[in-house]
C-alpha positions in Angstrom: 5.9 -10.6 0.8 3.7 -12.4 3.2 4.9 -15.1 5.7 3.3 -18.1 6.0 1.3 -17.1 9.1 0.3 -14.0 7.8 -3.1 -13.1 6.1 -2.7 -12.0 2.2 -2.6 -8.1 1.6 -6.0 -6.7 1.3 -7.1 -6.1 -2.5 -9.2 -3.1 -1.9 -8.1 0.5 -0.9 -8.3 1.7 2.7 -11.0 4.2 3.8 -9.9 7.9 4.0 -11.9 10.4 6.0 -11.5 14.2 7.4 -12.9 15.2 10.8 -11.8 18.3 12.4 -9.1 19.1 10.2 -7.3 15.7 10.5 -7.0 12.9 7.9 -8.2 9.3 9.2 -7.2 6.1 7.4 -8.8 2.8 8.4 -8.3 -0.4 6.8 -9.2 -4.0 7.4 -8.9 -5.6 10.9 -9.9 -2.4 12.4 -6.6 -0.8 11.7 -6.8 2.9 11.8 -4.5 5.8 12.0 -4.9 9.5 12.4 -2.5 12.3 10.8 -2.4 15.9 10.4 -2.8 17.1 6.6 1.0 17.6 6.4 1.9 14.2 7.6 -0.9 12.7 5.2 0.7 14.5 2.3 3.9 13.1 2.9 2.7 9.4 3.7 0.9 9.8 0.5 3.9 10.6 -1.5 5.7 7.7 0.2 3.0 5.2 -0.7 2.9 6.1 -4.3 6.7 6.0 -4.5 6.8 2.5 -2.8 3.8 1.3 -4.8 5.4 2.4 -8.2 8.8 0.3 -6.9 6.9 -2.6 -5.9 5.1 -2.6 -9.1 8.2 -2.4 -11.0 9.4 -5.3 -8.9 6.6 -7.4 -9.8 6.9 -6.6 -13.5 10.5 -7.6 -13.4 9.5 -11.1 -11.7 6.8 -11.5 -14.2 9.0 -10.8 -17.3 11.7 -13.1 -15.7 9.2 -16.0 -15.7 8.3 -15.4 -19.3 12.1 -15.3 -20.1 12.6 -18.7 -18.2 9.8 -20.2 -20.2 11.3 -19.5 -23.4 
């Protein structure tokens, strides 16, 4: 969850490029990171797992809101 002084999270995916056998990820505000393929794979798995968990939390929060309104 963003704090009051933080910008909202981006609503578009980051850009991924491959250069000289390295994976580069760049996002808003010129944030960028360069990784080996092995680290990129591990990071991708962690992102997918975290996204699924966060989506589940959002689904639970939404269903609680609906239940509270009933």
